DRENGU-58037 format. One line per field, with one value per residue (C-alpha): residue in three letters; x, y, z. Coordinates in steps of 0.001 Angstrom, whole numbers, plus 500000, padded with zeros to 6 digits. Each point is the difference from the previous one (the first is absolute). Last residue first. Layout:
BEGIN
residu: (Ala ...) .
c1: (X ...) .
c2: (Y ...) .
c3: (Z ...) .
END
This chain:
BEGIN
residu: (Ser Thr Arg Gln Gly Asp Val Ala Val Val Asn Ile Leu Ile Gly Asp His Leu Tyr Glu Gln Gly Val Val Val Leu Gln Asp Arg Glu Thr Val Gly Ser Ile Ile Glu Ile Ala Gly Gly Ser Val Leu Gly Thr Gln Val Ala Arg Arg Gln Ala Tyr Gly Asp Val Val Val Tyr Val Phe Gln Gly Thr Glu Asp Ser Leu Val Ala Ser Arg Pro Ala Val Phe Ala Asp Glu Ser Gln Ala Glu Val Phe Thr Val Gln Ser Phe Met Gly Pro Arg Ile Arg Gly Asp Ala Asn Asp Leu Glu Ile Arg Val Pro Phe Thr Ser Ala His Asn Ala Ile Pro Ser Val Ile Ser Val Thr Gly Thr Leu Thr Glu Glu Arg Gly Leu Ala Gln Ile Val Val Gly Val Glu Gln Gly Pro Tyr Val Leu Asn Ile Leu Ser Glu Ser Ile Ser Val His Val Val Val Thr Asp Ile Gln Val Ile Ala Phe Pro Met Met Ala Gln Ser Val Phe Gln Gly Val Glu Val Asn Arg Ala Ser Val Val Gly Ser Ile Pro Ser Thr Ile Val Ala Arg Asn Leu Asn Asn Gln Ala Ile Ser Leu Asn Val Gln Thr Thr Glu Leu Gln Ala Gln Ala Ser Arg Val Gly Phe Glu Ala Gln Arg Gln Ala Val Glu Met Ser Gln Glu Arg Tyr Thr His Leu Ser Asp Glu Ala Leu Trp Leu Gly Arg Gly Ala Gln Asn Gln Ser Ile Gln Ala Gln Arg Asn Ala Met Arg Leu Gly Asp Leu Gln Ala Glu Met Gln Arg Ile Thr Gly Glu Leu Ala Ala Gln Arg Thr Leu Leu Ala Gly Phe Gln Thr Gly Leu Leu Thr Gln Phe Val Val Pro Asn Ala Pro Asn Phe Ile Tyr Met Asp Arg Asp Phe Asn Glu Gly Phe Ala Arg Ile Gln Gln Asn Val Val Ser Leu Glu Ile Glu Ala Asp Glu Leu Gln Asp Arg Leu Asp Arg Gln Gln Arg Ser Asn Asn Met Arg Asn Glu Asp Ala Ile Arg Leu Gly Ala Val Ala Gln Asn Val Gly Gln Glu Leu Gln Ile Glu Gln Met Arg His His Ala Ala Gly Asp Ile Ala Leu Gln Leu Asn Tyr Gln Ala Ser Glu Val Gly Ile Asn Met Ser Arg Met Thr Ala Gln Leu Gln Ser Val Gln Asn Arg Ile Asp Gln Ala Asp Val Thr Phe Leu Val Asp Gly Glu Glu Val Arg Asp Gly Ile His Phe Asn Val Ser Thr Val Glu Ala Ala Leu Met Ser Ala Ile Asn Val Thr Lys Leu Pro Gln Val Gln Gly Ile Tyr Thr Leu Glu Asn Arg Ile Ala Ala Arg Glu Leu Phe Ala Thr Glu Val Ala Val Gly Val Pro Ala Pro Glu Glu Ala Gly Gly Pro Thr Ala Gly Ala Ala Val Cys Gly Ala Leu Leu Ala Ile Ala Met Met Leu Ser Ile Ile Lys Leu Met Val Arg Thr Lys Met) .
c1: (454039 500436 502976 500377 503213 498279 498351 501210 499702 499098 500077 501143 499154 502544 498992 503309 502742 500497 502636 501973 496747 499788 499548 498884 497317 498108 496240 499067 497304 502497 501428 502816 502236 501368 502206 500785 502196 502213 500330 502607 502431 498793 499669 498500 498382 498610 498257 497910 499290 497155 499914 496701 499845 496721 497286 497645 502797 502758 502897 503541 502764 502264 503300 501550 500006 503321 498744 498787 498028 498271 498486 503427 500019 496898 497467 499379 497487 500900 498734 502826 502827 503566 503506 503555 498966 503130 500747 502859 501378 502023 503200 500767 503252 498459 497366 496250 498047 500709 496346 500358 501491 498318 501523 501808 500765 503078 500336 503200 499525 501469 502611 502451 502391 497186 497090 499068 497010 500266 496641 499863 497291 497855 497648 499739 496939 500679 498870 499714 499612 503737 500773 501904 503450 498926 499282 497279 499615 497062 500317 498552 500983 501181 502977 499332 500071 498315 502680 502686 498160 501225 503437 500512 499938 502824 499052 500815 497838 499667 499197 497920 500169 503418 502425 503478 502656 503683 502438 503772 500972 503765 502191 498965 501788 499230 502118 498288 499524 496287 499155 499354 498880 496225 497927 496294 498701 496327 498343 499453 502458 503101 501046 502227 503775 501020 503631 498728 498507 503514 501240 497199 500972 503623 498975 497705 502797 502381 497393 499329 503743 500262 496950 501554 503246 498029 497979 503187 501432 496756 499829 503632 499488 497054 502181 502721 497432 498648 503442 500912 496766 500190 503664 502451 498119 497639 502710 502436 497414 499196 503688 500737 497165 501236 503623 499038 497855 502821 502456 497596 499543 503777 500470 497302 501527 503420 498463 498206 503306 501675 497086 500242 503692 499200 497186 502405 502498 497193 499019 503596 500123 496704 501329 503199 497956 497701 502928 501607 496684 499632 503579 499525 496677 501656 502863 497552 498019 503235 500821 496597 500436 503471 498691 497476 502576 502331 497264 499445 503711 500505 497611 500496 501725 497129 499746 503390 502075 498426 499932 503642 501059 497920 500644 502311 498361 496487 501085 501552 496908 497659 501993 499849 496249 499548 502108 498025 496742 501378 501214 496586 498176 502378 499475 496214 500207 502352 497547 497104 501998 501242 496461 498815 502824 499197 496302 500952 502319 497345 497369 502283 500859 496268 499297 502877 498731 496464 501347 502101 496923 498041 502807 500161 496231 500408 502619 497588 497269 502363 500712 496294 499555 502672 498131 496767 501738 501290 496916 500784 503592 498830 497419 502730 502070 497012 499457 503619 499632 496781 501678 502954 497666 498224 503361 500854 496675 500574 503442 498422 497492 502860 501785 496842 499315 503560 499664 496736 501760 502746 497402 498114 499955 497552 496258 497681 496561 498258 496391 499294 497712 498565 501690 498618 502483 500804 503772 500836 499616 501589 503788 502133 503507 501447 503566 500684 500372 497098 497433 498673 498206 496399 498930 496432 497762 496640 496893 501511 500320 497764 501320 498466 498541 497803 496492 498155 496204 497430 496737 496573 496674 496882 497246 498586 500257 498004 502120 500590 501481 500536 499305 500177 496608 498384 498090 496824 500465 499338 497000 500906 500255 499442 503603 502119 503187 498876 498744 503258 501997 497724 500143 503802 500140 497665 501963 503238 498484 498603 503381 501738 497469 500356 503813 499900 497506 502291 502971 497991 498729 503534 501206) .
c2: (529825 499894 497623 498000 500341 501408 502619 500563 502794 502795 503257 503013 503674 502000 501434 499497 499001 496875 498683 497949 498450 497890 496656 499542 502684 499256 499664 501003 498096 498046 503248 502388 502530 497778 496941 499014 496878 499489 497190 499374 498187 500537 503537 500678 503323 502848 503220 501446 503366 499653 501428 499742 498860 500589 497658 500750 499491 497574 499790 501257 499327 502095 500078 503212 503734 499918 497305 496451 497374 496890 497836 498519 498097 498139 500385 498316 501291 498059 497097 497563 502502 498828 501018 498699 496617 497981 498450 497564 499706 496884 498908 496304 498808 497112 498273 500380 497292 497351 499044 500336 503466 501968 503455 501575 503729 501393 503720 502072 503633 502827 502571 498730 498721 497902 501199 498458 497964 497564 498567 496204 497587 502111 497656 499775 499821 499525 502368 498539 502521 500672 496499 497211 501369 503435 498917 502189 500043 501464 500335 498172 501176 497273 502029 503778 502784 503364 501402 499424 501705 503581 498668 498493 496282 497533 496770 496334 497348 496551 496544 497197 496535 501361 498447 500061 497313 500582 497113 499355 503135 499659 501300 497095 497564 497885 497620 499033 496328 500376 503554 503266 503548 499717 503184 500904 496659 500525 499958 498084 500946 498620 497971 497067 499420 496449 500089 502259 496949 498536 503286 499849 496403 501062 502846 497681 497437 502669 501114 496399 499399 502991 498808 496552 501523 502121 496959 498025 502894 500472 496284 499891 503091 498275 496935 502200 501788 496669 498694 503235 500045 496336 499708 502856 502926 498103 497610 502834 501806 496869 499147 503586 499920 496714 501178 503248 498146 497540 502826 501650 496692 499513 503496 499392 496651 501621 502702 497338 498132 503187 500548 496419 500557 503168 498200 497267 502578 501648 496647 499429 503497 499366 496748 501694 502793 497540 498115 503234 501021 496687 500111 503524 499088 497091 502224 502561 497316 498714 503412 500253 496588 500910 503122 498061 497397 502715 501568 496812 499566 503594 499774 502962 502192 499721 502852 501591 496854 498271 503256 500653 496462 499898 503583 499331 496716 501510 502952 497696 497783 503007 501339 496616 499865 503442 499006 496788 502038 502230 496933 498376 503118 500313 496337 500465 502935 498038 497101 502252 501573 496603 498611 502913 499426 496315 500771 502401 497424 497335 502344 500905 496339 499185 502744 498844 496465 501162 502011 497027 497805 502476 500128 496231 499940 502376 497660 497116 502099 500838 496339 499318 502917 498665 496760 501875 502268 497074 500127 503647 499177 496987 502208 502444 497194 498884 503594 500142 496719 501143 503245 498114 497649 503017 501437 496849 500149 503661 499274 497548 502697 502457 497668 499383 503756 500660 497371 501602 503398 498634 498478 503292 500747 502770 500014 502200 501646 497548 501100 501170 502903 499334 500605 501213 499903 503251 499480 496321 497496 496789 500350 497054 499195 503501 499919 501509 503207 499695 502638 499853 503111 501002 503512 500606 502592 500727 501880 500222 503455 502031 503425 503315 503145 502287 501290 502632 500094 502703 498158 500789 498412 501118 502594 501008 503219 500236 499946 502353 500039 503251 501626 503794 501486 500602 503239 499724 500980 503645 500622 501752 503826 500956 499934 497234 501456 499817 496474 498934 501424 498338 496744 500072 500581 497110 497735 500949 499319 496681 499020 500830 498041 497003 500123 500257 497157 497861 500743 499112 496800 498958 500502) .
c3: (439683 503839 499984 503267 502055 503069 497741 496471 497344 502389 497982 501974 500076 501979 503390 501836 497646 498010 497618 502616 501182 496839 501814 503649 500300 503223 500110 503571 501896 502093 501327 499148 501818 502788 500621 496449 499966 496955 497493 497274 502323 503538 501332 503414 500851 497890 500876 497181 498334 497528 496454 498190 496410 498219 498886 502873 502599 498989 502448 499575 502565 502235 501902 501296 499205 498116 497729 500326 498103 501304 497298 499176 503312 499033 502793 503350 502540 503176 502079 500794 500410 500044 501102 499586 498632 499218 496604 499493 496461 499261 498276 499647 501625 501920 497898 500373 498202 502665 500519 503800 499627 502792 500245 502963 500224 501773 500732 500195 501129 497953 501033 497329 502694 501476 502118 503315 501228 497085 498985 499708 498825 497658 498200 496214 497785 496306 497252 496508 497152 499915 498862 501770 499102 501126 503543 501495 503767 501915 503748 503012 503493 502382 501184 499836 497416 500607 502322 497363 497145 500283 501036 496579 499216 499305 498245 500577 498351 501512 498712 501510 498515 498989 502503 498512 500387 499224 499615 499877 501966 500516 502866 502248 497729 496943 497931 496736 499245 499311 498959 501850 499236 499971 500212 500168 501263 500852 503393 503214 502715 501775 496940 500871 499986 500955 501218 502743 501723 500292 501443 502551 500799 500538 502293 501979 500310 501313 502514 501074 500427 502289 501929 500499 501253 502442 501113 500712 502032 501893 500870 501112 502125 501663 500728 501465 502095 501229 500906 501744 501951 501067 500926 500185 501473 502290 501075 500664 502099 502007 500475 501031 502505 501470 500058 501698 502528 500692 500504 502411 501841 500122 501358 502601 500929 500400 502146 502026 500436 501180 502331 501253 500700 501877 501804 501057 501244 501929 501459 501128 501433 501737 501497 501142 501535 501729 501389 501236 501535 501809 501293 501306 501549 501789 501104 501320 501762 501509 501339 501617 501591 501170 501582 502044 501051 501057 502026 501914 500666 501066 502950 502339 497425 497552 497563 500525 500224 496880 498036 500506 499139 496646 498822 496991 499075 499922 497862 497422 500035 499665 497036 498322 500588 498383 496981 499709 499925 497218 498067 500384 498756 496990 499199 500128 497552 497753 500077 498937 497139 498845 500040 497777 497548 499905 499351 497138 498450 500243 498424 497105 499426 499995 497427 497840 500128 499026 497032 498922 500209 497850 497457 499905 499519 497047 498564 500315 498358 497127 499510 499831 497590 497712 499782 499207 497431 497983 497726 499101 499056 498013 498268 499061 498546 497928 498770 498892 498122 498313 498941 498542 498110 498531 498987 498063 498142 499253 498616 497552 498989 499589 497586 497970 499779 498832 497289 498865 499911 497793 497645 499635 496240 499136 499312 497934 500119 502321 500539 503573 499071 496577 496671 496645 497158 498175 500109 500376 502845 501379 500241 501237 501299 500448 501372 503419 502008 502408 500944 496452 498800 499354 499065 501111 498387 501580 498881 496539 498395 497689 499061 500983 498420 502066 499307 502012 500001 500679 499991 498713 500767 498104 500072 496666 498000 496815 496886 497100 496501 498145 496618 500195 499194 496542 499276 497849 496322 498933 497702 496637 500065 496283 499204 501563 501375 503661 499557 498440 502876 502542 498177 499899 503742 500680 497680 501716 503439 498803 498577 503318 502038 497679 500237 503788 500146 497854 502233 503123 498423 498992 503592) .
END
């Protein structure tokens, strides 16, 4: 800036001196020789190709990678405290302890109950084994009952067969009795007819010898009487047999009923035995085992809860980090509503910024970005890594982004302000010129180049702008000598005086 002001002053003095010389020369009588014209003093530079980036910078604040607030799950008195604010802790270190004597007593009581429950389970299992071991004896008795059932079935079958045979014999005997009674009826009719016609038949059939014929008729009559007597005896015998068969049938019916009753009793005894002896005893023993095991499991759960509470009496750090808050002292009563300790993890720190929608599609997790933390010095640029990019905008229509920074040396402290720079666009091989070298008017952008000691105006097309540099896309070449200082006092075709090229004085 001082150089530009000085050059402006020098250029102005040279122009005044030139004007004064011209006036003096014109007033000098005799026509003295006019001094040579002096051009406008400028500085120039030859264009070179270089990288240029269009960067956007956002302000953020450093925060810990993790912050863990630690509370006591038990409401009890604090018995010891081991760390102070700023101390380094490792995962698992004991931060503080609380009184747990009541819980220890409860654990001891439950352990004693557990031992008693184990004995109860063993006893129930022993009873079950006895029930299982007695299965063979029960099976023998069951087999005997099954044999009784089989015998009852056989007796019933025999009684059925006897009753059926008796019924069949009765039918046959009744048929025979009916035949005998019919035959006896015929014989009786013949005897009655023979007695009524005896004298008439004897005279009619043998009047010459009645004695002989009488003897013949008497023989026939005697045969009828004999047959009559035989049939009557047979009928009486059949009736007696039929009465015996009826009695036998009644006895067979009684036997059948008794056999059926015996079968029912045998089957009922077998069923009752199966339901009330071995199976019932075994089920009862199994129920006893399950009941004892359930009681044991309940006690185990209660013991586990008590042991967990006992472990909670020792409060440890869940992460490695630095103590950022301590709000507890020995003898103080703590509860779940308090936060006695806070641990921050700052080996890696994070910076949260919110970027615009024009940049959101250019930022991605894993991308490296430049971070400047003012407290460490603006000249030092750290490299951060994008870890999270929000897919949706917040209430301010910007997109939250999280950047992680390595902080192994511990120089970065949470709360420090930072500047995060994102590359919006870049060009690795571009003509780059000082931004002030490019001028503009109503016709567009332009620059001045030196051509044979005179200023020549060139229209240019520009691209990326980064700080004090600007990309020139077209209008100049590497061979052109671009005016970079003093161009504000030029116009096309004006004589110029180059006092420095690429920062080096020419005279």
